[in-house]
N, C-alpha and C positions, 0 to 999 in steps of 0.2 A: 156781421163781422167781416173784416178784410182778411185775406189769407195771412198777411204778416202778423195780425193779432192772434190768429190761431197758432201759427208757428212759434210765437213768443209766449203763448199761454202755458201755465203750469202743466207738467206731464204727470199723470197719475200712474202710468205704467208704460214700460217699453218692452218690445218683443221683436223677434226675428222670424216668427211663424208666418210664412206666406199663405197658409190656409186662411188666415184671417182677412186677407184682401182678395182672395180668388174670385169672389163675386163682383168685385169692382174692376178687375182687369181681365176682360174676357179672352185676351190673347194667352193667358196663362192656362195651360192644360196640366194641372197639378199632378195628375196620375202619370203623365209622361216625363216628369222631372225627378231628379234626385233631390228631393226636398231637404234631406239631411245635409247634403253637401252645400246647398244654397244657404241654409240656415247657419251652418258652421262658418261660412265665409263672412257672415254678418255685414253684407253689403246692402241689404234691404232691411231697413229699420222701421218699425211701426211704433209711433209714439201716440198713445191714447191720451187725449186731453180731457175728454168726458167719457166716462164708462159707467153708466147708470143702469141698474137692474131693479125693476119694481118688485117683482115677485119670484125671481128665479127663472122666469120665462120671457117676460116683456123687457126689452132693453132699448137703450139709446146710447149711441157711440159716435163721437167725433174723434178722428185720428188723422195724423199727418204721416205720410210715407216719405222717408228719406233714403237717398241712394248714395253710396260712395263709388265714384267713378275711378277705378284703378288705372285707367288708361290716361288720365290727365295728371297734372302735377299737383292738383289739389287733393289732399288726402282726407279732408273733412267731408262729412255727409252733407248733401244739399237736398232741400225739399223738392219733391217731385209732384206730389198730389195730396189732396185732402179727401178723405172718405167719410161718409156718414151712413149710418144704418139705424133703423128703429123697428120696433114691433116684436112679434113673437119670434124669438131666437134671432132677432135682427133682420128678418127676411121680409117684412111687410113693406118697407120703404128703404131704398138705399140710393145714393148717388155719389159721384166722384167729380172732382175738379182738378184737372191737370194744370199745374202752374209752371212746369218746366218741360216743355215738349221734347227738346233734344235728349234730355236724360231719360224721359219716359220711353222713347224709342230705343 
């Protein structure tokens, strides 16, 4: 799939919990952040396009991460990256694809 196909795919759930992407963004030190304040700002949005759980333990997830840049004149969220995880609690395999480097930084 191309990134645009994933961004345009149906969304099964949406969230603002940065804990769900901490294993994909190594620069995030979640314990050093005020995660409640970050989540209340709703600038980092995680859109799950595939969220499958075989047996309550083994999972497969494809999600896109969107960011609202409040310093620009564009108030709409823009896609930043695609994240995938699979396996036991989603920890056996994971990767990420950054599609907008300036917003990621």
